[in-house]
DRENDO-1510 file (C-alpha; in Angstrom, 1 decimal, always signed):
<recs>
REC; n; res; u; v; w
REC; 1; MET; +15.2; +1.7; +18.6 .
REC; 2; ARG; +16.9; +4.9; +20.0 .
REC; 3; ILE; +19.7; +4.5; +17.5 .
REC; 4; ILE; +17.3; +4.2; +14.6 .
REC; 5; LEU; +15.4; +7.4; +15.8 .
REC; 6; GLU; +18.7; +9.3; +16.0 .
REC; 7; MET; +19.6; +8.2; +12.4 .
REC; 8; GLU; +16.1; +9.4; +11.3 .
REC; 9; LYS; +16.7; +12.8; +12.8 .
REC; 10; THR; +19.9; +13.1; +10.8 .
REC; 11; LEU; +18.3; +12.1; +7.6 .
REC; 12; GLN; +15.4; +14.4; +8.3 .
REC; 13; GLN; +17.8; +17.4; +8.5 .
REC; 14; LYS; +19.4; +16.5; +5.2 .
REC; 15; ARG; +16.3; +15.8; +3.3 .
REC; 16; ARG; +13.0; +17.3; +4.3 .
REC; 17; ILE; +9.7; +16.9; +2.4 .
REC; 18; SER; +7.4; +19.8; +2.8 .
REC; 19; ARG; +3.7; +18.9; +2.4 .
REC; 20; GLU; +1.8; +22.1; +1.8 .
REC; 21; ASN; -1.6; +22.2; +0.0 .
REC; 22; ASN; -1.6; +22.5; -3.7 .
REC; 23; SER; +2.1; +21.6; -4.0 .
REC; 24; PHE; +4.0; +18.9; -5.9 .
REC; 25; VAL; +7.0; +16.9; -4.8 .
REC; 26; CYS; +10.2; +16.4; -6.7 .
REC; 27; ILE; +10.7; +12.7; -7.2 .
REC; 28; ASN; +14.5; +13.1; -7.1 .
REC; 29; CYS; +15.2; +15.2; -4.0 .
REC; 30; GLY; +11.8; +15.3; -2.2 .
REC; 31; GLN; +11.5; +19.1; -2.2 .
REC; 32; THR; +8.2; +20.8; -3.0 .
REC; 33; ASN; +7.6; +22.7; -6.2 .
REC; 34; ASN; +4.7; +24.8; -7.3 .
REC; 35; GLU; +4.2; +23.1; -10.7 .
REC; 36; LEU; +5.0; +19.9; -12.6 .
REC; 37; TYR; +4.9; +21.5; -16.1 .
REC; 38; ARG; +4.0; +24.6; -18.0 .
REC; 39; GLU; +1.5; +24.6; -20.9 .
REC; 40; ILE; +3.2; +26.5; -23.7 .
REC; 41; LEU; +0.6; +25.8; -26.5 .
REC; 42; LYS; -2.4; +23.6; -26.6 .
REC; 43; ASP; -1.4; +20.0; -26.0 .
REC; 44; VAL; +2.3; +21.2; -25.7 .
REC; 45; ILE; +3.9; +21.2; -22.3 .
REC; 46; LYS; +7.3; +21.9; -20.9 .
REC; 47; LEU; +8.4; +20.0; -17.8 .
REC; 48; SER; +9.4; +22.1; -14.8 .
REC; 49; HIS; +12.7; +21.7; -13.1 .
REC; 50; CYS; +13.2; +21.5; -9.4 .
REC; 51; GLU; +14.4; +24.7; -7.6 .
REC; 52; SER; +16.6; +22.5; -5.3 .
REC; 53; CYS; +18.2; +19.9; -7.5 .
REC; 54; SER; +17.6; +21.4; -10.9 .
REC; 55; LYS; +16.3; +18.1; -12.3 .
REC; 56; VAL; +12.9; +17.5; -13.8 .
REC; 57; VAL; +10.4; +17.6; -11.0 .
REC; 58; ASP; +8.4; +14.6; -12.2 .
REC; 59; LYS; +9.4; +12.8; -15.4 .
REC; 60; TYR; +6.4; +10.4; -15.1 .
REC; 61; VAL; +4.1; +13.2; -16.2 .
REC; 62; GLU; +4.8; +12.3; -19.8 .
REC; 63; PHE; +4.9; +8.5; -19.2 .
REC; 64; ASP; +2.3; +6.0; -20.2 .
REC; 65; PRO; +0.4; +4.6; -17.1 .
REC; 66; VAL; +1.6; +1.1; -18.1 .
REC; 67; ILE; +5.2; +2.2; -17.8 .
REC; 68; ILE; +4.5; +3.8; -14.4 .
REC; 69; LEU; +2.9; +0.6; -13.2 .
REC; 70; LEU; +5.9; -1.5; -14.3 .
REC; 71; ASP; +8.2; +0.8; -12.5 .
REC; 72; ALA; +6.0; +0.6; -9.4 .
REC; 73; LEU; +6.2; -3.2; -9.7 .
REC; 74; LEU; +10.0; -2.9; -9.7 .
REC; 75; PHE; +9.7; -0.9; -6.5 .
REC; 76; ARG; +11.3; +2.2; -7.9 .
REC; 77; GLU; +11.1; +5.1; -5.4 .
REC; 78; GLU; +10.5; +7.7; -8.1 .
REC; 79; ALA; +7.4; +5.9; -9.3 .
REC; 80; TYR; +6.0; +5.5; -5.8 .
REC; 81; CYS; +6.7; +9.2; -5.1 .
REC; 82; HIS; +4.9; +10.2; -8.3 .
REC; 83; ILE; +1.8; +8.0; -7.5 .
REC; 84; ILE; +1.6; +9.1; -3.9 .
REC; 85; TYR; +2.1; +12.9; -4.3 .
REC; 86; ASN; +1.7; +14.0; -7.9 .
REC; 87; ALA; -0.7; +11.6; -9.6 .
REC; 88; ARG; -3.8; +12.7; -7.7 .
REC; 89; VAL; -5.1; +9.1; -7.6 .
REC; 90; LYS; -8.8; +8.9; -6.5 .
REC; 91; PHE; -9.7; +5.3; -7.0 .
REC; 92; GLN; -7.8; +3.7; -4.1 .
REC; 93; TRP; -11.1; +2.8; -2.2 .
REC; 94; LYS; -12.4; +1.0; -5.3 .
REC; 95; LEU; -9.2; -1.0; -5.4 .
REC; 96; CYS; -9.6; -1.7; -1.7 .
REC; 97; VAL; -12.9; -3.5; -2.3 .
REC; 98; VAL; -11.2; -5.6; -5.0 .
REC; 99; TYR; -8.3; -6.4; -2.6 .
REC; 100; LEU; -10.8; -7.5; +0.0 .
REC; 101; LEU; -12.6; -9.7; -2.4 .
REC; 102; CYS; -9.4; -11.4; -3.5 .
REC; 103; ASP; -8.2; -11.9; +0.0 .
REC; 104; ALA; -11.6; -13.2; +1.1 .
REC; 105; TYR; -11.6; -15.7; -1.8 .
REC; 106; MET; -8.1; -16.9; -0.9 .
REC; 107; LYS; -9.1; -17.4; +2.8 .
REC; 108; TRP; -12.3; -19.1; +1.7 .
REC; 109; ALA; -10.4; -21.5; -0.7 .
REC; 110; HIS; -8.1; -22.5; +2.1 .
REC; 111; LEU; -11.1; -23.1; +4.4 .
REC; 112; GLN; -12.6; -25.7; +2.1 .
REC; 113; ASN; -11.8; -29.4; +2.7 .
REC; 114; ASP; -13.9; -31.0; +0.0 .
REC; 115; GLU; -12.5; -32.4; -3.3 .
REC; 116; THR; -14.4; -30.2; -5.7 .
REC; 117; ASN; -12.2; -28.7; -8.4 .
REC; 118; GLY; -11.1; -25.1; -8.4 .
REC; 119; SER; -13.4; -24.0; -11.3 .
REC; 120; LYS; -16.5; -25.2; -9.6 .
REC; 121; ARG; -15.5; -23.6; -6.4 .
REC; 122; PHE; -14.9; -20.3; -8.2 .
REC; 123; LEU; -18.3; -20.4; -9.8 .
REC; 124; GLN; -20.1; -21.3; -6.5 .
REC; 125; PHE; -18.2; -19.2; -4.0 .
REC; 126; ALA; -20.6; -16.3; -4.1 .
REC; 127; LEU; -23.4; -18.6; -3.0 .
REC; 128; ARG; -21.7; -19.5; +0.3 .
REC; 129; TRP; -22.3; -17.5; +3.4 .
REC; 130; ASP; -18.8; -18.4; +4.7 .
REC; 131; PHE; -17.3; -16.4; +1.8 .
REC; 132; TYR; -18.9; -13.3; +3.1 .
REC; 133; ALA; -17.7; -14.1; +6.6 .
REC; 134; MET; -14.2; -14.3; +5.1 .
REC; 135; PHE; -14.8; -10.9; +3.5 .
REC; 136; LEU; -15.6; -9.4; +6.9 .
REC; 137; ILE; -12.5; -11.0; +8.5 .
REC; 138; ALA; -10.3; -9.7; +5.6 .
REC; 139; ALA; -11.7; -6.2; +6.2 .
REC; 140; LEU; -10.9; -6.5; +9.9 .
REC; 141; GLU; -7.3; -7.6; +9.2 .
REC; 142; LEU; -6.8; -4.7; +6.8 .
REC; 143; MET; -8.2; -2.2; +9.2 .
REC; 144; VAL; -5.9; -3.4; +12.0 .
REC; 145; PHE; -2.9; -3.2; +9.7 .
REC; 146; LEU; -3.8; +0.4; +8.6 .
REC; 147; ILE; -4.4; +1.5; +12.2 .
REC; 148; CYS; -1.1; +0.0; +13.4 .
REC; 149; VAL; +0.9; +1.8; +10.6 .
REC; 150; MET; -0.9; +5.1; +11.1 .
REC; 151; PHE; -0.3; +5.0; +14.9 .
REC; 152; SER; +3.4; +4.1; +14.4 .
REC; 153; VAL; +3.9; +6.9; +11.9 .
REC; 154; SER; +2.0; +9.4; +14.1 .
REC; 155; PHE; +4.3; +8.4; +17.0 .
REC; 156; LEU; +7.4; +9.0; +15.0 .
REC; 157; PHE; +6.1; +12.4; +14.0 .
REC; 158; TRP; +5.5; +13.2; +17.7 .
REC; 159; ARG; +9.1; +12.1; +18.5 .
REC; 160; ARG; +10.4; +14.5; +15.9 .
REC; 161; ASN; +8.3; +17.3; +17.5 .
REC; 162; GLU; +6.3; +17.6; +14.3 .
REC; 163; GLN; +2.6; +17.7; +13.8 .
REC; 164; MET; +1.1; +15.3; +11.3 .
REC; 165; LYS; -1.1; +17.2; +9.0 .
REC; 166; LYS; -4.3; +16.1; +7.3 .
REC; 167; LYS; -2.6; +15.8; +4.0 .
REC; 168; ASP; +0.0; +13.5; +5.6 .
REC; 169; TYR; -2.8; +11.2; +6.7 .
REC; 170; ILE; -4.4; +11.2; +3.3 .
REC; 171; CYS; -1.2; +10.5; +1.5 .
REC; 172; LEU; -0.3; +7.7; +3.9 .
REC; 173; HIS; -3.7; +6.2; +3.7 .
REC; 174; LYS; -3.6; +6.3; -0.1 .
REC; 175; ALA; -0.1; +4.9; -0.3 .
REC; 176; LEU; -0.9; +1.9; +2.0 .
REC; 177; LEU; -4.1; +1.0; +0.1 .
REC; 178; LEU; -2.4; +1.2; -3.2 .
REC; 179; SER; +0.5; -0.9; -1.9 .
REC; 180; CYS; -1.8; -3.8; -1.2 .
REC; 181; TYR; -1.7; -4.7; -4.9 .
REC; 182; GLY; +0.0; -8.0; -4.0 .
REC; 183; LYS; -3.5; -9.3; -3.1 .
REC; 184; LEU; -4.3; -9.2; -6.8 .
REC; 185; LEU; -2.0; -12.2; -7.3 .
REC; 186; VAL; -5.0; -14.4; -6.4 .
REC; 187; ILE; -6.4; -13.7; -9.9 .
REC; 188; PRO; -3.6; -15.5; -11.8 .
REC; 189; ALA; -3.6; -18.1; -9.0 .
REC; 190; VAL; -7.2; -18.9; -9.8 .
REC; 191; ILE; -6.5; -19.1; -13.5 .
REC; 192; TRP; -3.5; -21.4; -13.0 .
REC; 193; GLY; -5.3; -23.5; -10.3 .
REC; 194; GLN; -2.8; -22.7; -7.6 .
REC; 195; VAL; -5.1; -20.9; -5.2 .
REC; 196; ASP; -4.6; -23.6; -2.5 .
REC; 197; SER; -0.8; -23.2; -2.6 .
REC; 198; LEU; +0.9; -21.8; +0.4 .
REC; 199; GLY; +3.5; -20.4; -1.9 .
REC; 200; CYS; +1.0; -18.1; -3.5 .
REC; 201; LEU; -0.1; -16.9; -0.1 .
REC; 202; TRP; +3.5; -16.1; +1.0 .
REC; 203; LEU; +4.2; -14.5; -2.3 .
REC; 204; THR; +1.3; -12.2; -1.8 .
REC; 205; ARG; +2.6; -11.3; +1.7 .
REC; 206; LEU; +6.1; -10.6; +0.4 .
REC; 207; PHE; +4.8; -8.2; -2.3 .
REC; 208; MET; +2.7; -6.4; +0.3 .
REC; 209; LEU; +5.7; -6.2; +2.7 .
REC; 210; LEU; +8.0; -4.7; +0.1 .
REC; 211; SER; +5.5; -2.3; -1.4 .
REC; 212; CYS; +4.2; -1.0; +2.0 .
REC; 213; THR; +7.8; -0.6; +3.2 .
REC; 214; GLN; +8.6; +1.5; +0.1 .
REC; 215; SER; +5.5; +3.6; +0.8 .
REC; 216; VAL; +6.2; +4.2; +4.5 .
REC; 217; GLN; +9.8; +5.0; +3.6 .
REC; 218; ILE; +8.7; +7.7; +1.2 .
REC; 219; ILE; +6.1; +9.2; +3.5 .
REC; 220; LEU; +8.4; +9.3; +6.5 .
REC; 221; ASN; +11.5; +10.2; +4.4 .
REC; 222; SER; +13.3; +7.5; +6.5 .
REC; 223; SER; +15.6; +4.6; +6.1 .
REC; 224; VAL; +14.5; +1.2; +5.0 .
REC; 225; LEU; +15.3; -0.3; +8.4 .
REC; 226; LEU; +12.8; +1.9; +10.2 .
REC; 227; ALA; +10.1; +1.5; +7.5 .
REC; 228; ILE; +10.3; -2.2; +7.4 .
REC; 229; THR; +10.2; -2.3; +11.2 .
REC; 230; ILE; +6.9; -0.4; +11.2 .
REC; 231; VAL; +5.4; -2.6; +8.5 .
REC; 232; LEU; +6.5; -5.8; +10.3 .
REC; 233; ILE; +4.9; -4.7; +13.5 .
REC; 234; ALA; +1.7; -4.0; +11.7 .
REC; 235; PHE; +1.9; -7.3; +9.9 .
REC; 236; GLY; +2.4; -8.9; +13.3 .
REC; 237; PHE; -0.9; -7.5; +14.6 .
REC; 238; GLU; -2.6; -8.4; +11.4 .
REC; 239; THR; -1.4; -12.0; +11.8 .
REC; 240; LEU; -2.7; -12.0; +15.3 .
REC; 241; VAL; -6.1; -11.1; +14.1 .
REC; 242; ALA; -5.9; -13.7; +11.4 .
REC; 243; THR; -5.0; -16.4; +13.9 .
REC; 244; THR; -7.8; -15.5; +16.3 .
REC; 245; SER; -10.4; -14.9; +13.6 .
REC; 246; PRO; -11.5; -18.6; +13.3 .
REC; 247; LEU; -13.0; -18.1; +16.8 .
REC; 248; LEU; -15.4; -15.6; +15.3 .
REC; 249; LEU; -16.3; -17.8; +12.3 .
REC; 250; PRO; -19.1; -19.8; +14.0 .
REC; 251; TYR; -20.8; -16.5; +15.1 .
REC; 252; LEU; -20.6; -15.1; +11.5 .
REC; 253; ILE; -21.9; -18.1; +9.6 .
REC; 254; GLY; -23.7; -20.0; +12.2 .
REC; 255; VAL; -22.7; -23.3; +13.8 .
REC; 256; GLY; -23.3; -26.3; +11.6 .
</recs>
């Protein structure tokens, strides 16, 4: 662990991301800039160039949201940097509710032992109290995951003798919530009737692992090794909660 931290100090000296209020981040070198573009005429803009690397600060300003989403699905660092720092996304909490609903339905589907087909279950799941219990458990797991990552990142900032600012917490929170998009895989799984498949569950976890690692790497300006270590530790605590959560189920839905 000490070797990893020493490597991070070296990387931090070479490439430092400043996070001042009302500033934008170059998606190429990570330096802050005052603007993304200049408006020359009405509906006519000129993209600004970075003062450090002389490249366009953020090429995604002119891209269609679908292209940005596709690049994010391909885990491109530039797309993640645009979404986290420059896109001014405000709907991450709404997505969080959708994530929890998808995760709760996945847990609820695996809890069922009857032989009813998937379509009937999908139409009836909202009428079952145990589904809402699964929703609470999913929310608890997500909260534990976020707390573990936030604590680890705060610890690393402390080891670097840096103070984590409010904007750092906001960006990290937003990045982690948006990185949970792998939970949305339950939607095509329901359509294809594969919601009971363990492969779908592991694919969801894999997407979350990769996307959260990418986000933590950008926030910390660190190596992949350190970022994936932080995410795996957080996933470990989340798995611990998921393993012990069946003990809470009788108290949530009532015995019998």
